[in-house]
C-alpha positions as CSV (number, residue, x, y, z in Angstrom):
1,X,0.3,0.3,0.1
2,X,1.4,3.8,-0.7
3,X,2.0,6.0,1.8
4,X,-1.5,8.0,0.6
5,X,-3.2,5.2,0.8
6,X,-2.0,4.4,4.5
7,X,-2.7,7.8,5.8
8,X,-6.0,7.5,3.6
9,X,-7.0,4.4,5.5
10,X,-5.5,5.6,9.3
11,X,-7.8,8.4,8.6
12,X,-11.3,6.4,7.6
13,X,-10.3,4.3,10.6
14,X,-9.8,6.9,13.1
15,X,-13.1,8.6,11.3
16,X,-15.1,5.4,12.0
17,X,-13.8,4.5,15.6
18,X,-15.1,8.1,16.8
19,X,-18.7,7.9,15.2
20,X,-18.2,10.2,13.0
21,X,-18.8,8.5,9.7
22,X,-21.7,5.9,10.1
23,X,-23.4,3.6,7.4
24,X,-26.9,5.2,5.2
25,X,-30.1,5.1,6.7
26,X,-31.7,1.9,7.1
27,X,-29.1,-0.4,4.9
28,X,-28.6,-3.5,6.5
29,X,-25.3,-4.0,8.0
30,X,-22.4,-4.0,5.6
31,X,-20.6,-7.1,7.2
32,X,-23.8,-9.4,6.9
33,X,-23.6,-8.9,3.2
34,X,-22.0,-10.9,0.8
35,X,-21.0,-8.7,-2.4
36,X,-22.5,-11.0,-5.8
37,X,-19.6,-10.1,-8.1
38,X,-21.8,-10.5,-11.3
39,X,-25.2,-8.9,-10.0
40,X,-25.7,-5.9,-11.9
41,X,-29.2,-3.8,-11.1
42,X,-30.0,-2.2,-14.1
43,X,-32.3,0.9,-13.4
44,X,-31.5,0.5,-10.3
45,X,-32.9,4.2,-9.5
46,X,-36.7,2.6,-9.6
47,X,-36.1,0.8,-6.6
48,X,-38.3,1.6,-3.7
49,X,-34.3,2.6,-2.1
50,X,-32.3,3.5,-4.7
51,X,-28.2,1.9,-4.1
52,X,-29.5,0.9,-0.4
53,X,-31.5,-1.9,-1.5
54,X,-28.9,-2.8,-4.3
55,X,-26.2,-3.3,-1.5
56,X,-28.4,-4.9,0.7
57,X,-28.5,-7.5,-2.2
58,X,-24.8,-8.1,-2.5
59,X,-25.3,-6.5,-5.6
60,X,-21.5,-5.0,-6.9
61,X,-22.6,-2.9,-10.4
62,X,-25.9,-0.3,-10.1
63,X,-27.2,1.8,-13.2
64,X,-28.4,5.2,-12.9
65,X,-29.9,7.5,-15.6
66,X,-28.8,10.9,-15.6
67,X,-30.4,14.5,-17.2
68,X,-28.6,17.6,-16.4
69,X,-31.4,20.2,-15.7
70,X,-30.5,23.8,-14.5
71,X,-27.6,23.0,-12.9
72,X,-28.9,19.7,-11.7
73,X,-28.1,15.9,-12.3
74,X,-31.3,14.3,-12.3
75,X,-32.2,10.8,-12.0
76,X,-35.0,9.2,-13.7
77,X,-35.9,7.0,-17.1
78,X,-37.5,9.4,-18.6
79,X,-37.9,13.5,-18.3
80,X,-41.1,13.1,-16.7
81,X,-40.2,11.2,-14.3
82,X,-37.3,14.1,-13.1
83,X,-37.8,15.6,-9.8
84,X,-36.0,18.4,-8.1
85,X,-34.9,16.0,-5.4
86,X,-33.7,12.6,-7.1
87,X,-30.3,13.8,-7.8
88,X,-27.4,12.1,-8.5
89,X,-25.2,13.6,-5.5
90,X,-28.4,12.5,-3.1
91,X,-28.8,9.3,-4.3
92,X,-25.7,8.0,-5.3
93,X,-22.5,10.1,-4.0
94,X,-23.4,10.9,-0.8
95,X,-24.8,7.2,0.4
96,X,-22.1,6.1,-1.4
97,X,-19.6,8.0,0.6
98,X,-21.1,7.6,4.1
99,X,-20.8,3.7,2.8
100,X,-16.9,4.1,1.6
101,X,-16.3,6.2,4.9
102,X,-18.1,3.1,7.3
103,X,-16.3,0.4,5.8
104,X,-12.5,2.0,5.7
105,X,-12.2,3.1,2.2
106,X,-14.7,0.2,0.5
107,X,-18.2,0.1,-0.6
108,X,-18.3,-3.7,0.8
109,X,-16.1,-5.2,3.7
110,X,-14.5,-7.5,2.1
111,X,-13.2,-5.3,-0.6
112,X,-15.2,-6.1,-3.8
113,X,-14.9,-3.8,-6.6
114,X,-17.9,-1.7,-7.3
115,X,-19.5,-0.2,-10.1
116,X,-21.5,2.9,-10.8
117,X,-22.7,2.8,-14.3
118,X,-24.0,6.1,-15.6
119,X,-26.4,6.2,-18.3
120,X,-26.3,9.6,-19.7
121,X,-29.9,10.5,-21.0
122,X,-29.4,14.2,-22.2
123,X,-26.8,15.7,-24.9
124,X,-23.3,14.6,-24.3
125,X,-21.1,17.3,-23.4
126,X,-22.8,19.3,-20.7
127,X,-24.3,16.0,-19.2
128,X,-20.2,14.9,-18.4
129,X,-19.1,18.3,-17.7
130,X,-21.8,18.9,-14.9
131,X,-20.8,15.0,-14.0
132,X,-17.2,15.7,-14.2
133,X,-17.6,18.6,-11.8
134,X,-19.6,16.3,-9.0
135,X,-16.7,13.5,-9.3
136,X,-14.2,16.0,-8.4
137,X,-15.8,17.5,-5.4
138,X,-13.1,16.6,-3.1
139,X,-16.2,15.5,-0.5
140,X,-16.4,12.7,-3.7
141,X,-13.2,12.9,-5.3
142,X,-11.5,10.2,-3.1
143,X,-14.1,7.7,-3.6
144,X,-13.3,6.6,-7.3
145,X,-11.1,5.0,-9.9
146,X,-8.5,7.3,-11.5
147,X,-6.9,7.5,-14.6
148,X,-3.5,10.0,-14.6
149,X,-0.9,10.3,-17.0
150,X,-2.2,6.5,-18.9
151,X,-2.1,5.1,-15.1
152,X,-5.1,4.0,-13.5
153,X,-5.8,3.8,-9.9
154,X,-8.2,1.8,-9.0
155,X,-10.6,3.6,-5.8
156,X,-13.5,2.3,-4.2
157,X,-16.1,3.0,-6.9
158,X,-15.4,3.0,-10.4
159,X,-17.7,5.1,-12.9
160,X,-18.2,4.0,-15.9
161,X,-20.3,6.1,-18.5
162,X,-23.1,4.2,-21.0
163,X,-25.7,6.0,-23.2
164,X,-25.0,9.4,-24.7
165,X,-21.0,9.2,-23.8
166,X,-18.2,11.8,-25.4
167,X,-15.7,9.1,-26.8
168,X,-13.8,11.8,-27.8
169,X,-13.7,14.3,-24.8
170,X,-12.4,11.1,-22.4
171,X,-9.5,9.8,-24.4
172,X,-8.4,13.9,-25.0
173,X,-8.3,14.0,-21.1
174,X,-4.8,13.1,-19.5
175,X,-6.9,13.1,-15.7
176,X,-10.2,11.6,-15.2
177,X,-12.6,10.4,-12.9
178,X,-15.2,8.5,-15.4
179,X,-14.9,5.8,-18.1
180,X,-16.6,4.6,-21.0
181,X,-18.9,2.4,-21.6
182,X,-18.2,0.3,-25.3
183,X,-20.3,-1.5,-27.3
184,X,-19.9,-5.2,-28.0
185,X,-20.4,-5.1,-31.8
186,X,-18.0,-2.0,-32.1
187,X,-14.6,-3.6,-33.4
188,X,-13.3,-0.2,-31.9
189,X,-14.6,-0.8,-28.9
190,X,-14.3,-4.7,-28.3
191,X,-10.7,-6.3,-27.6
192,X,-7.2,-5.7,-28.9
193,X,-8.1,-2.2,-30.7
194,X,-9.3,-0.9,-27.8
195,X,-8.1,0.2,-24.0
196,X,-9.0,-1.6,-21.2
197,X,-7.7,2.4,-19.8
198,X,-10.9,4.3,-21.4
199,X,-13.1,1.2,-21.8
200,X,-13.0,-0.8,-19.6
201,X,-16.4,-2.2,-19.7
202,X,-18.0,-3.5,-23.5
203,X,-22.4,-4.0,-23.2
204,X,-24.6,-4.2,-25.8
205,X,-28.5,-5.5,-26.6
206,X,-28.9,-9.2,-26.3
207,X,-31.5,-9.6,-29.1
208,X,-29.3,-7.7,-30.9
209,X,-26.5,-10.2,-31.2
210,X,-28.7,-13.5,-30.9
211,X,-31.6,-15.2,-31.2
212,X,-32.4,-17.5,-28.2
213,X,-34.1,-16.2,-25.3
214,X,-34.2,-18.9,-23.2
215,X,-36.7,-20.9,-24.5
216,X,-35.3,-24.4,-26.0
217,X,-31.7,-25.1,-26.9
218,X,-29.0,-22.2,-27.4
219,X,-27.6,-22.9,-30.7
220,X,-24.2,-23.7,-30.7
221,X,-23.1,-21.5,-33.2
222,X,-24.6,-18.8,-30.4
223,X,-22.9,-20.3,-27.5
224,X,-19.9,-20.3,-29.4
225,X,-20.3,-16.8,-30.5
226,X,-20.6,-16.1,-26.8
227,X,-17.7,-17.6,-25.5
228,X,-15.7,-16.0,-28.3
229,X,-16.8,-12.6,-27.0
230,X,-16.4,-12.9,-24.0
231,X,-12.9,-14.7,-24.1
232,X,-11.6,-11.6,-26.6
233,X,-12.9,-8.8,-23.5
234,X,-11.3,-10.3,-21.5
235,X,-7.8,-11.1,-23.1
236,X,-7.9,-7.4,-23.4
237,X,-8.6,-6.8,-19.8
238,X,-12.7,-5.6,-20.7
239,X,-15.4,-6.4,-18.8
240,X,-19.1,-7.4,-20.5
241,X,-22.5,-7.1,-19.8
242,X,-26.1,-7.9,-22.1
243,X,-29.0,-5.8,-21.4
244,X,-32.4,-6.7,-22.5
245,X,-32.0,-10.4,-21.6
246,X,-34.7,-11.7,-20.6
247,X,-35.8,-10.5,-16.8
248,X,-40.0,-12.1,-16.2
249,X,-39.1,-14.8,-13.4
250,X,-39.4,-18.3,-15.3
251,X,-36.8,-21.2,-16.8
252,X,-36.1,-19.3,-20.0
253,X,-34.8,-16.0,-18.2
254,X,-32.9,-18.8,-15.7
255,X,-31.8,-20.7,-18.3
256,X,-30.1,-17.3,-20.3
257,X,-28.5,-16.2,-16.8
258,X,-27.1,-19.8,-16.3
259,X,-25.0,-19.4,-19.9
260,X,-24.2,-16.0,-19.1
261,X,-22.6,-17.1,-15.9
262,X,-21.0,-20.3,-17.4
263,X,-19.5,-18.5,-20.1
264,X,-18.1,-15.8,-17.6
265,X,-20.1,-12.7,-18.0
266,X,-19.4,-10.0,-16.0
267,X,-22.7,-8.8,-15.6
268,X,-25.6,-10.1,-15.1
269,X,-28.5,-7.3,-15.2
270,X,-31.9,-7.4,-13.9
271,X,-34.4,-5.0,-12.5
272,X,-35.1,-8.3,-10.1
273,X,-32.9,-7.8,-7.5
274,X,-33.7,-11.1,-5.0
275,X,-34.4,-13.0,-8.1
276,X,-30.4,-12.4,-9.5
277,X,-29.6,-12.5,-6.0
278,X,-31.3,-16.0,-5.1
279,X,-29.9,-17.3,-8.4
280,X,-26.5,-16.2,-7.9
281,X,-26.9,-17.6,-4.6
282,X,-26.8,-21.8,-5.7
283,X,-24.2,-21.2,-7.7
């Protein structure tokens, strides 16, 4: 551990011992939760307790849609869903800050990596500029994985941009606290032609790449393709996620999750926190 890292650990331990930092209200005791490495909470903000429900279930990746509106970053799926009190800071950044302080520098005591996938719904450049100001705020900046002059330093939380994401802006930055969600179908994003220091995650719509949705046998050619895509991504140091996979409880969803998990897909996408937690708990 570096000297700054030791200093941060000592500081956080001292604050916790003095009772100056606590877990977010209503959260389950963190030491009782087993982090689930493959669990991704899609549209996490739609749960009764955004972020906190996912943390209680052991999820290690959550997704928040944002709009840059009137100087705020508001969280919601559609413009009609937005309200002034549902900001990225209130729903995600501040609870994560409290959690990391309480757990001595980590989201979970077991030090599992944690991803905050920020899906930008409004115009890319102004939304990213507003997001970057918040990430660099000293109140939050210590939380995040950083890129500086070609080197990545792992933090408690890795922020990855999806949706409307300004790749050229990210590529031009010498220093940043956010990364890029590439597309599996784009050769410039997937594998050796990409750079995991920019694009550590590649995602895509399952139904655009595969015809099988869990009913009947998984076509052998499609299974081979899935395993090859994961292999190419992993060799390049990238993680893999699919959205639009079946998410209605039943045999079809279970069959797809089994194939994804067996292939080594890094993030299984769901709106059903309990369902995915139960599935992963049996593996």
